[in-house]
Biopython code that builds the backbone (N, CA, C, O; Angstrom):
import numpy as np
from Bio.PDB.StructureBuilder import StructureBuilder

atoms = [
    (1, "MET", "N", (24.120, 32.006, -22.266)),
    (1, "MET", "CA", (22.971, 32.284, -21.680)),
    (1, "MET", "C", (22.976, 31.506, -20.118)),
    (1, "MET", "O", (23.345, 30.343, -19.962)),
    (2, "VAL", "N", (22.473, 32.427, -18.982)),
    (2, "VAL", "CA", (22.299, 32.040, -17.396)),
    (2, "VAL", "C", (20.598, 31.501, -17.865)),
    (2, "VAL", "O", (19.668, 32.115, -18.390)),
    (3, "LEU", "N", (20.739, 30.171, -17.420)),
    (3, "LEU", "CA", (18.921, 29.682, -17.561)),
    (3, "LEU", "C", (18.552, 30.088, -15.518)),
    (3, "LEU", "O", (19.318, 29.836, -14.588)),
    (4, "SER", "N", (17.256, 30.702, -15.442)),
    (4, "SER", "CA", (16.673, 30.986, -14.450)),
    (4, "SER", "C", (16.616, 29.584, -13.340)),
    (4, "SER", "O", (16.537, 28.375, -13.559)),
    (5, "PHE", "N", (16.676, 30.163, -12.435)),
    (5, "PHE", "CA", (16.030, 28.792, -11.446)),
    (5, "PHE", "C", (14.388, 28.507, -11.346)),
    (5, "PHE", "O", (13.863, 27.608, -10.688)),
    (6, "ASP", "N", (13.913, 29.210, -11.927)),
    (6, "ASP", "CA", (12.659, 29.107, -11.856)),
    (6, "ASP", "C", (12.625, 27.970, -13.260)),
    (6, "ASP", "O", (12.508, 26.811, -12.864)),
    (7, "PHE", "N", (12.690, 28.072, -14.493)),
    (7, "PHE", "CA", (13.040, 27.112, -15.338)),
    (7, "PHE", "C", (13.570, 25.689, -14.632)),
    (7, "PHE", "O", (12.810, 24.733, -14.476)),
    (8, "LYS", "N", (14.876, 25.679, -14.255)),
    (8, "LYS", "CA", (15.259, 24.189, -13.224)),
    (8, "LYS", "C", (14.596, 23.885, -12.606)),
    (8, "LYS", "O", (14.348, 22.680, -12.634)),
    (9, "ALA", "N", (13.948, 24.642, -11.751)),
    (9, "ALA", "CA", (13.457, 24.081, -10.696)),
    (9, "ALA", "C", (11.514, 23.623, -11.836)),
    (9, "ALA", "O", (10.928, 22.561, -11.628)),
    (10, "SER", "N", (11.252, 24.135, -12.333)),
    (10, "SER", "CA", (9.792, 24.022, -12.724)),
    (10, "SER", "C", (9.868, 22.487, -13.799)),
    (10, "SER", "O", (9.061, 21.563, -13.897)),
    (11, "MET", "N", (11.057, 22.704, -14.420)),
    (11, "MET", "CA", (11.469, 21.363, -15.098)),
    (11, "MET", "C", (11.743, 20.328, -14.231)),
    (11, "MET", "O", (11.378, 19.201, -14.566)),
    (12, "LEU", "N", (12.250, 20.470, -13.301)),
    (12, "LEU", "CA", (12.749, 19.345, -12.351)),
    (12, "LEU", "C", (11.416, 18.580, -11.730)),
    (12, "LEU", "O", (11.197, 17.396, -11.475)),
    (13, "ALA", "N", (10.558, 19.885, -11.591)),
    (13, "ALA", "CA", (9.290, 19.301, -10.686)),
    (13, "ALA", "C", (8.491, 18.364, -11.817)),
    (13, "ALA", "O", (7.922, 17.295, -11.596)),
    (14, "PHE", "N", (8.611, 19.061, -13.079)),
    (14, "PHE", "CA", (7.705, 18.058, -14.056)),
    (14, "PHE", "C", (8.104, 17.071, -14.793)),
    (14, "PHE", "O", (7.562, 16.554, -15.770)),
    (15, "LEU", "N", (9.190, 16.815, -14.215)),
    (15, "LEU", "CA", (10.050, 15.134, -14.704)),
    (15, "LEU", "C", (9.739, 14.228, -13.294)),
    (15, "LEU", "O", (9.806, 13.000, -13.237)),
    (16, "ARG", "N", (9.404, 15.087, -12.233)),
    (16, "ARG", "CA", (9.135, 13.980, -10.622)),
    (16, "ARG", "C", (7.398, 13.599, -10.744)),
    (16, "ARG", "O", (6.936, 12.673, -10.076)),
    (17, "GLU", "N", (6.629, 14.329, -11.562)),
    (17, "GLU", "CA", (5.681, 14.039, -11.844)),
    (17, "GLU", "C", (5.092, 12.682, -11.587)),
    (17, "GLU", "O", (6.020, 11.883, -11.458)),
    (18, "PRO", "N", (4.369, 12.321, -11.508)),
    (18, "PRO", "CA", (4.088, 11.140, -11.520)),
    (18, "PRO", "C", (3.379, 10.246, -12.755)),
    (18, "PRO", "O", (3.078, 9.053, -12.710)),
    (19, "GLU", "N", (3.211, 11.145, -13.824)),
    (19, "GLU", "CA", (2.694, 11.112, -15.283)),
    (19, "GLU", "C", (4.276, 11.123, -15.812)),
    (19, "GLU", "O", (4.749, 10.010, -16.040)),
    (20, "SER", "N", (4.840, 11.881, -15.952)),
    (20, "SER", "CA", (6.034, 12.118, -16.588)),
    (20, "SER", "C", (6.528, 10.908, -15.891)),
    (20, "SER", "O", (6.927, 10.142, -16.769)),
    (21, "LEU", "N", (6.726, 10.250, -14.426)),
    (21, "LEU", "CA", (7.809, 9.298, -14.188)),
    (21, "LEU", "C", (7.132, 7.795, -15.048)),
    (21, "LEU", "O", (8.046, 7.242, -15.659)),
    (22, "ALA", "N", (6.043, 7.207, -15.176)),
    (22, "ALA", "CA", (5.630, 6.188, -15.764)),
    (22, "ALA", "C", (6.166, 6.411, -17.472)),
    (22, "ALA", "O", (6.743, 5.622, -18.220)),
    (23, "VAL", "N", (5.819, 7.471, -17.637)),
    (23, "VAL", "CA", (6.401, 7.616, -19.046)),
    (23, "VAL", "C", (8.014, 7.173, -19.336)),
    (23, "VAL", "O", (8.346, 6.279, -20.115)),
    (24, "ILE", "N", (9.042, 8.098, -18.441)),
    (24, "ILE", "CA", (10.266, 7.930, -18.486)),
    (24, "ILE", "C", (10.302, 6.511, -18.260)),
    (24, "ILE", "O", (10.716, 6.013, -19.307)),
    (25, "VAL", "N", (10.030, 5.449, -17.253)),
    (25, "VAL", "CA", (10.148, 4.627, -16.938)),
    (25, "VAL", "C", (9.477, 3.374, -17.993)),
    (25, "VAL", "O", (10.073, 2.310, -18.160)),
    (26, "ALA", "N", (8.429, 3.625, -18.523)),
    (26, "ALA", "CA", (7.633, 2.957, -19.639)),
    (26, "ALA", "C", (9.234, 3.055, -20.459)),
    (26, "ALA", "O", (9.941, 2.071, -20.242)),
    (27, "PHE", "N", (9.871, 4.183, -21.400)),
    (27, "PHE", "CA", (10.070, 3.819, -22.205)),
    (27, "PHE", "C", (11.686, 3.998, -22.177)),
    (27, "PHE", "O", (12.330, 4.336, -23.170)),
    (28, "ILE", "N", (12.241, 3.730, -20.923)),
    (28, "ILE", "CA", (13.396, 3.017, -20.669)),
    (28, "ILE", "C", (12.970, 1.471, -20.564)),
    (28, "ILE", "O", (13.599, 0.687, -21.275)),
    (29, "LEU", "N", (12.237, 1.109, -19.967)),
    (29, "LEU", "CA", (12.472, -0.567, -20.486)),
    (29, "LEU", "C", (12.024, -0.890, -21.973)),
    (29, "LEU", "O", (12.042, -2.025, -22.449)),
    (30, "PHE", "N", (11.805, -0.272, -22.336)),
    (30, "PHE", "CA", (11.129, 0.149, -24.030)),
    (30, "PHE", "C", (12.212, 0.058, -24.753)),
    (30, "PHE", "O", (12.091, -0.428, -25.878)),
    (31, "GLY", "N", (13.261, 0.408, -24.386)),
    (31, "GLY", "CA", (14.748, 0.785, -24.284)),
    (31, "GLY", "C", (14.776, 1.789, -25.705)),
    (31, "GLY", "O", (15.441, 1.718, -26.738)),
    (32, "ALA", "N", (13.790, 2.686, -25.260)),
    (32, "ALA", "CA", (13.850, 3.975, -26.338)),
    (32, "ALA", "C", (13.883, 4.879, -25.177)),
    (32, "ALA", "O", (13.635, 4.680, -23.988)),
    (33, "PRO", "N", (14.429, 6.418, -26.136)),
    (33, "PRO", "CA", (15.096, 7.739, -25.424)),
    (33, "PRO", "C", (13.520, 7.859, -24.661)),
    (33, "PRO", "O", (12.487, 7.423, -25.168)),
    (34, "PRO", "N", (13.592, 8.395, -23.632)),
    (34, "PRO", "CA", (12.625, 8.761, -22.658)),
    (34, "PRO", "C", (11.813, 9.889, -23.343)),
    (34, "PRO", "O", (10.643, 9.827, -23.720)),
    (35, "LEU", "N", (12.777, 11.061, -23.435)),
    (35, "LEU", "CA", (12.509, 12.573, -24.368)),
    (35, "LEU", "C", (11.686, 12.192, -25.384)),
    (35, "LEU", "O", (10.844, 13.029, -25.708)),
    (36, "ASP", "N", (11.698, 11.036, -26.046)),
    (36, "ASP", "CA", (10.721, 10.533, -26.760)),
    (36, "ASP", "C", (9.190, 10.299, -26.796)),
    (36, "ASP", "O", (8.350, 10.265, -27.696)),
    (37, "GLY", "N", (9.166, 10.123, -25.189)),
    (37, "GLY", "CA", (7.891, 9.742, -24.756)),
    (37, "GLY", "C", (7.175, 10.818, -23.914)),
    (37, "GLY", "O", (6.066, 11.164, -23.506)),
    (38, "LEU", "N", (8.219, 11.071, -23.906)),
    (38, "LEU", "CA", (7.472, 13.155, -22.895)),
    (38, "LEU", "C", (7.461, 14.186, -23.589)),
    (38, "LEU", "O", (7.495, 15.357, -23.212)),
    (39, "THR", "N", (7.395, 13.613, -25.007)),
    (39, "THR", "CA", (7.157, 14.795, -26.014)),
    (39, "THR", "C", (5.589, 15.263, -25.800)),
    (39, "THR", "O", (5.770, 16.455, -25.551)),
    (40, "ARG", "N", (4.784, 15.150, -25.768)),
    (40, "ARG", "CA", (3.520, 15.479, -25.458)),
    (40, "ARG", "C", (2.892, 16.433, -24.311)),
    (40, "ARG", "O", (2.277, 17.498, -24.354)),
    (41, "LEU", "N", (3.356, 15.507, -23.175)),
    (41, "LEU", "CA", (3.853, 16.078, -21.772)),
    (41, "LEU", "C", (4.398, 17.474, -21.808)),
    (41, "LEU", "O", (3.902, 18.493, -21.328)),
    (42, "MET", "N", (5.931, 17.260, -22.720)),
    (42, "MET", "CA", (6.779, 18.191, -22.632)),
    (42, "MET", "C", (6.759, 19.887, -23.616)),
    (42, "MET", "O", (7.457, 20.894, -23.506)),
    (43, "ASN", "N", (5.586, 19.521, -24.555)),
    (43, "ASN", "CA", (5.564, 20.236, -25.306)),
    (43, "ASN", "C", (4.020, 21.273, -24.787)),
    (43, "ASN", "O", (3.860, 22.432, -25.169)),
    (44, "ALA", "N", (3.480, 20.864, -24.285)),
    (44, "ALA", "CA", (2.343, 21.305, -24.033)),
    (44, "ALA", "C", (2.744, 22.226, -22.543)),
    (44, "ALA", "O", (2.112, 23.243, -22.259)),
    (45, "ARG", "N", (3.913, 21.679, -21.645)),
    (45, "ARG", "CA", (4.563, 22.586, -20.444)),
    (45, "ARG", "C", (4.985, 23.687, -20.938)),
    (45, "ARG", "O", (4.422, 24.778, -20.850)),
    (46, "PHE", "N", (6.202, 23.392, -21.588)),
    (46, "PHE", "CA", (7.473, 24.094, -22.046)),
    (46, "PHE", "C", (7.236, 23.881, -23.764)),
    (46, "PHE", "O", (7.676, 22.982, -24.481)),
    (47, "PRO", "N", (6.437, 24.969, -24.099)),
    (47, "PRO", "CA", (6.449, 24.831, -25.790)),
    (47, "PRO", "C", (7.536, 25.444, -27.031)),
    (47, "PRO", "O", (7.594, 25.099, -28.212)),
    (48, "ASN", "N", (8.313, 26.418, -26.338)),
    (48, "ASN", "CA", (9.255, 26.827, -26.974)),
    (48, "ASN", "C", (10.771, 26.782, -26.095)),
    (48, "ASN", "O", (11.236, 27.788, -25.559)),
    (49, "LEU", "N", (11.565, 25.159, -26.051)),
    (49, "LEU", "CA", (12.709, 25.393, -24.970)),
    (49, "LEU", "C", (13.901, 25.982, -25.861)),
    (49, "LEU", "O", (14.048, 25.463, -26.967)),
    (50, "THR", "N", (14.571, 26.782, -25.572)),
    (50, "THR", "CA", (15.910, 27.517, -25.932)),
    (50, "THR", "C", (16.896, 26.100, -26.249)),
    (50, "THR", "O", (16.483, 24.940, -26.264)),
    (51, "ASP", "N", (17.688, 26.360, -26.387)),
    (51, "ASP", "CA", (19.325, 25.415, -26.885)),
    (51, "ASP", "C", (19.834, 24.794, -25.584)),
    (51, "ASP", "O", (20.244, 23.662, -25.326)),
    (52, "GLY", "N", (19.642, 26.137, -24.686)),
    (52, "GLY", "CA", (19.823, 26.272, -23.444)),
    (52, "GLY", "C", (19.609, 25.262, -22.023)),
    (52, "GLY", "O", (20.296, 24.716, -21.159)),
    (53, "GLU", "N", (17.823, 25.457, -22.519)),
    (53, "GLU", "CA", (17.021, 24.767, -21.698)),
    (53, "GLU", "C", (17.162, 23.214, -22.102)),
    (53, "GLU", "O", (17.143, 22.287, -21.293)),
    (54, "LYS", "N", (17.337, 23.073, -23.774)),
    (54, "LYS", "CA", (17.177, 21.804, -23.700)),
    (54, "LYS", "C", (18.775, 21.171, -23.307)),
    (54, "LYS", "O", (18.864, 20.081, -23.871)),
    (55, "THR", "N", (19.987, 21.469, -22.577)),
    (55, "THR", "CA", (20.635, 21.003, -22.424)),
    (55, "THR", "C", (20.563, 20.905, -20.850)),
    (55, "THR", "O", (21.361, 20.214, -20.216)),
    (56, "THR", "N", (19.706, 21.531, -20.349)),
    (56, "THR", "CA", (19.436, 21.722, -19.249)),
    (56, "THR", "C", (18.551, 20.436, -18.748)),
    (56, "THR", "O", (18.835, 19.586, -17.903)),
    (57, "ALA", "N", (17.375, 20.587, -19.565)),
    (57, "ALA", "CA", (16.243, 19.230, -19.262)),
    (57, "ALA", "C", (16.786, 17.902, -19.503)),
    (57, "ALA", "O", (16.169, 16.910, -19.116)),
    (58, "GLY", "N", (18.088, 17.799, -20.223)),
    (58, "GLY", "CA", (18.561, 16.451, -20.102)),
    (58, "GLY", "C", (19.150, 16.232, -19.086)),
    (58, "GLY", "O", (18.915, 15.235, -18.403)),
    (59, "LYS", "N", (20.242, 17.331, -18.715)),
    (59, "LYS", "CA", (21.058, 17.037, -17.432)),
    (59, "LYS", "C", (19.913, 16.806, -15.846)),
    (59, "LYS", "O", (20.264, 16.526, -14.700)),
    (60, "LEU", "N", (18.712, 17.023, -16.319)),
    (60, "LEU", "CA", (17.764, 17.228, -15.118)),
    (60, "LEU", "C", (17.174, 15.594, -15.271)),
    (60, "LEU", "O", (17.057, 14.731, -14.401)),
    (61, "LEU", "N", (16.829, 15.546, -16.885)),
    (61, "LEU", "CA", (16.391, 13.729, -17.107)),
    (61, "LEU", "C", (17.610, 13.323, -16.553)),
    (61, "LEU", "O", (17.352, 12.801, -15.468)),
    (62, "ARG", "N", (18.719, 13.310, -16.755)),
    (62, "ARG", "CA", (19.715, 12.260, -16.836)),
    (62, "ARG", "C", (19.486, 12.122, -14.690)),
    (62, "ARG", "O", (19.462, 11.032, -14.117)),
    (63, "GLN", "N", (19.404, 13.001, -14.215)),
    (63, "GLN", "CA", (19.566, 13.192, -12.698)),
    (63, "GLN", "C", (18.613, 12.592, -12.170)),
    (63, "GLN", "O", (18.802, 12.129, -11.045)),
    (64, "VAL", "N", (17.017, 12.377, -12.954)),
    (64, "VAL", "CA", (15.713, 11.879, -12.557)),
    (64, "VAL", "C", (15.728, 10.548, -12.583)),
    (64, "VAL", "O", (15.018, 9.912, -11.804)),
    (65, "CYS", "N", (16.615, 9.882, -13.567)),
    (65, "CYS", "CA", (16.555, 8.724, -13.875)),
    (65, "CYS", "C", (17.580, 7.868, -12.921)),
    (65, "CYS", "O", (17.435, 6.677, -12.647)),
    (66, "GLU", "N", (18.707, 8.764, -12.447)),
    (66, "GLU", "CA", (20.073, 7.904, -12.087)),
    (66, "GLU", "C", (19.052, 7.954, -10.377)),
    (66, "GLU", "O", (19.266, 7.197, -9.430)),
    (67, "GLU", "N", (18.184, 8.848, -10.414)),
    (67, "GLU", "CA", (17.649, 8.593, -8.897)),
    (67, "GLU", "C", (16.965, 7.601, -8.984)),
    (67, "GLU", "O", (16.620, 7.217, -7.866)),
    (68, "MET", "N", (16.610, 7.014, -9.760)),
    (68, "MET", "CA", (15.560, 5.744, -9.812)),
    (68, "MET", "C", (16.375, 4.398, -9.813)),
    (68, "MET", "O", (15.972, 3.264, -9.553)),
    (69, "GLY", "N", (17.447, 4.767, -10.123)),
    (69, "GLY", "CA", (18.250, 3.396, -10.383)),
    (69, "GLY", "C", (18.714, 3.619, -11.707)),
    (69, "GLY", "O", (19.940, 3.511, -11.706)),
    (70, "PHE", "N", (18.322, 3.853, -12.703)),
    (70, "PHE", "CA", (18.700, 3.702, -13.984)),
    (70, "PHE", "C", (20.341, 4.549, -14.260)),
    (70, "PHE", "O", (20.806, 5.379, -13.479)),
    (71, "ARG", "N", (20.930, 4.143, -15.393)),
    (71, "ARG", "CA", (21.969, 4.184, -15.390)),
    (71, "ARG", "C", (21.963, 4.645, -17.205)),
    (71, "ARG", "O", (21.139, 4.293, -18.049)),
    (72, "HIS", "N", (23.080, 5.459, -17.371)),
    (72, "HIS", "CA", (22.885, 6.145, -18.839)),
    (72, "HIS", "C", (23.355, 5.172, -19.728)),
    (72, "HIS", "O", (24.448, 4.696, -19.423)),
    (73, "ASP", "N", (22.793, 4.723, -20.808)),
    (73, "ASP", "CA", (23.182, 3.799, -21.480)),
    (73, "ASP", "C", (24.072, 4.288, -22.986)),
    (73, "ASP", "O", (25.250, 3.977, -23.165)),
    (74, "ARG", "N", (23.070, 5.275, -24.203)),
    (74, "ARG", "CA", (23.558, 5.669, -24.883)),
    (74, "ARG", "C", (23.263, 6.966, -25.304)),
    (74, "ARG", "O", (22.120, 7.344, -25.046)),
    (75, "TYR", "N", (24.211, 7.968, -26.052)),
    (75, "TYR", "CA", (24.241, 9.069, -26.296)),
    (75, "TYR", "C", (23.589, 9.252, -28.065)),
    (75, "TYR", "O", (23.320, 8.356, -28.865)),
    (76, "ASN", "N", (23.487, 10.796, -28.234)),
    (76, "ASN", "CA", (23.122, 10.629, -29.661)),
    (76, "ASN", "C", (22.278, 9.898, -30.184)),
    (76, "ASN", "O", (22.654, 9.438, -31.262)),
    (77, "ILE", "N", (20.813, 9.458, -29.711)),
    (77, "ILE", "CA", (19.994, 8.215, -30.440)),
    (77, "ILE", "C", (18.695, 9.488, -30.884)),
    (77, "ILE", "O", (18.025, 10.188, -30.125)),
    (78, "ARG", "N", (18.695, 9.427, -32.277)),
    (78, "ARG", "CA", (17.738, 10.608, -33.150)),
    (78, "ARG", "C", (16.491, 10.074, -32.333)),
    (78, "ARG", "O", (16.208, 8.896, -32.114)),
    (79, "THR", "N", (15.606, 11.551, -31.810)),
    (79, "THR", "CA", (14.594, 11.028, -31.472)),
    (79, "THR", "C", (13.184, 10.965, -32.955)),
    (79, "THR", "O", (12.907, 11.792, -33.823)),
    (80, "LYS", "N", (12.586, 9.543, -32.627)),
    (80, "LYS", "CA", (11.344, 9.014, -33.730)),
    (80, "LYS", "C", (9.828, 10.068, -33.656)),
    (80, "LYS", "O", (9.189, 10.438, -34.641)),
    (81, "THR", "N", (9.511, 10.395, -32.182)),
    (81, "THR", "CA", (8.264, 11.132, -32.200)),
    (81, "THR", "C", (8.153, 12.620, -32.787)),
    (81, "THR", "O", (8.736, 13.637, -32.413)),
    (82, "PRO", "N", (7.241, 12.439, -33.804)),
    (82, "PRO", "CA", (6.889, 13.568, -34.276)),
    (82, "PRO", "C", (6.462, 14.961, -33.268)),
    (82, "PRO", "O", (5.675, 14.923, -32.323)),
    (83, "GLY", "N", (7.189, 16.125, -33.743)),
    (83, "GLY", "CA", (6.876, 17.118, -32.684)),
    (83, "GLY", "C", (7.838, 17.277, -31.557)),
    (83, "GLY", "O", (7.999, 18.298, -30.887)),
    (84, "CYS", "N", (8.551, 15.964, -31.414)),
    (84, "CYS", "CA", (9.712, 16.347, -30.589)),
    (84, "CYS", "C", (10.704, 18.009, -30.511)),
    (84, "CYS", "O", (11.018, 18.690, -31.488)),
    (85, "GLN", "N", (10.965, 18.260, -29.284)),
    (85, "GLN", "CA", (11.891, 19.102, -29.726)),
    (85, "GLN", "C", (13.656, 19.045, -30.035)),
    (85, "GLN", "O", (14.503, 19.644, -30.698)),
    (86, "PHE", "N", (13.568, 18.140, -29.274)),
    (86, "PHE", "CA", (14.998, 17.345, -29.182)),
    (86, "PHE", "C", (15.320, 16.436, -30.396)),
    (86, "PHE", "O", (14.627, 15.440, -30.604)),
    (87, "THR", "N", (16.284, 16.739, -31.140)),
    (87, "THR", "CA", (16.872, 16.244, -32.283)),
    (87, "THR", "C", (17.184, 14.563, -32.282)),
    (87, "THR", "O", (16.839, 13.626, -33.003)),
    (88, "PHE", "N", (18.249, 14.753, -30.755)),
    (88, "PHE", "CA", (18.808, 13.805, -30.195)),
    (88, "PHE", "C", (18.603, 13.578, -28.775)),
    (88, "PHE", "O", (18.395, 14.557, -28.058)),
    (89, "ALA", "N", (18.637, 12.343, -28.250)),
    (89, "ALA", "CA", (18.322, 12.176, -26.963)),
    (89, "ALA", "C", (19.497, 10.805, -26.782)),
    (89, "ALA", "O", (20.190, 10.120, -27.533)),
    (90, "SER", "N", (19.182, 10.925, -25.103)),
    (90, "SER", "CA", (19.525, 9.616, -24.513)),
    (90, "SER", "C", (18.865, 8.187, -24.031)),
    (90, "SER", "O", (17.730, 8.066, -23.571)),
    (91, "THR", "N", (19.693, 7.274, -24.207)),
    (91, "THR", "CA", (18.368, 6.107, -23.899)),
    (91, "THR", "C", (19.474, 5.259, -22.225)),
    (91, "THR", "O", (20.695, 5.179, -22.097)),
    (92, "TYR", "N", (18.565, 4.882, -21.444)),
    (92, "TYR", "CA", (19.222, 4.770, -20.188)),
    (92, "TYR", "C", (18.817, 3.340, -20.230)),
    (92, "TYR", "O", (18.372, 2.909, -21.294)),
    (93, "THR", "N", (18.948, 2.315, -18.888)),
    (93, "THR", "CA", (19.194, 1.254, -18.448)),
    (93, "THR", "C", (19.250, 0.912, -17.147)),
    (93, "THR", "O", (19.935, 1.446, -16.275)),
    (94, "ASP", "N", (18.256, -0.301, -17.011)),
    (94, "ASP", "CA", (18.652, -1.099, -15.575)),
    (94, "ASP", "C", (19.526, -1.665, -14.794)),
    (94, "ASP", "O", (19.133, -2.751, -14.367)),
    (95, "ASP", "N", (20.458, -1.379, -14.478)),
    (95, "ASP", "CA", (21.425, -1.980, -14.113)),
    (95, "ASP", "C", (20.711, -3.598, -13.283)),
    (95, "ASP", "O", (21.484, -4.535, -13.084)),
    (96, "ALA", "N", (19.813, -3.664, -13.041)),
    (96, "ALA", "CA", (19.094, -4.735, -12.660)),
    (96, "ALA", "C", (19.046, -5.963, -13.601)),
    (96, "ALA", "O", (19.167, -7.142, -13.268)),
    (97, "GLN", "N", (18.845, -5.459, -14.844)),
    (97, "GLN", "CA", (18.586, -6.009, -16.084)),
    (97, "GLN", "C", (19.931, -6.532, -16.775)),
    (97, "GLN", "O", (19.814, -7.542, -17.470)),
    (98, "VAL", "N", (21.246, -5.926, -16.652)),
    (98, "VAL", "CA", (22.127, -6.015, -17.056)),
    (98, "VAL", "C", (22.862, -7.265, -16.269)),
    (98, "VAL", "O", (23.004, -7.352, -15.050)),
    (99, "LEU", "N", (23.324, -8.277, -17.337)),
    (99, "LEU", "CA", (23.947, -9.722, -16.664)),
    (99, "LEU", "C", (25.331, -9.134, -16.403)),
    (99, "LEU", "O", (25.534, -8.007, -16.853)),
    (100, "PRO", "N", (26.296, -9.740, -15.744)),
    (100, "PRO", "CA", (27.655, -9.530, -15.615)),
    (100, "PRO", "C", (28.292, -10.381, -16.071)),
    (100, "PRO", "O", (27.812, -11.514, -16.101)),
    (101, "VAL", "N", (29.677, -10.115, -16.616)),
    (101, "VAL", "CA", (30.053, -10.864, -17.664)),
    (101, "VAL", "C", (31.419, -11.467, -17.015)),
    (101, "VAL", "O", (32.435, -11.039, -16.468)),
    (102, "ALA", "N", (30.907, -12.581, -17.356)),
    (102, "ALA", "CA", (32.209, -14.139, -16.557)),
    (102, "ALA", "C", (33.487, -13.581, -17.000)),
    (102, "ALA", "O", (33.590, -13.278, -18.188)),
    (103, "VAL", "N", (34.563, -13.390, -16.134)),
    (103, "VAL", "CA", (35.949, -13.807, -16.413)),
    (103, "VAL", "C", (36.322, -14.477, -17.006)),
    (103, "VAL", "O", (37.541, -14.641, -17.063)),
]
sb = StructureBuilder()
sb.init_structure("model")
sb.init_model(0)
sb.init_chain("A")
sb.init_seg("    ")
for serial, (resi, resn, name, xyz) in enumerate(atoms, 1):
    if name == "N":
        sb.init_residue(resn, " ", resi, " ")
    sb.init_atom(name, np.array(xyz, "f"), 0.0, 1.0, " ", f" {name:<3s}", serial, name[0])
structure = sb.get_structure()
């Protein structure tokens, strides 16, 4: 399945909206997958994501997180928010909060 440019552009614009960014940052700092926090907003805008669209949404979310200075932390974390279209998601971390390991 080939995703349309419109979906990618719409999802990226959604993820960069101030309300979405605030949720993303809050959930990252809480140590939870941002997709858990975005459930209500995402379901309102994108109520029936296909598997391909979910994959694309996850990649775009990672891109947005990295643009803000966060880095990917863990894969396959089970989502806990009722109604979340994603069964598993990733967590991210703030590099500034990671202490260097003494050698």
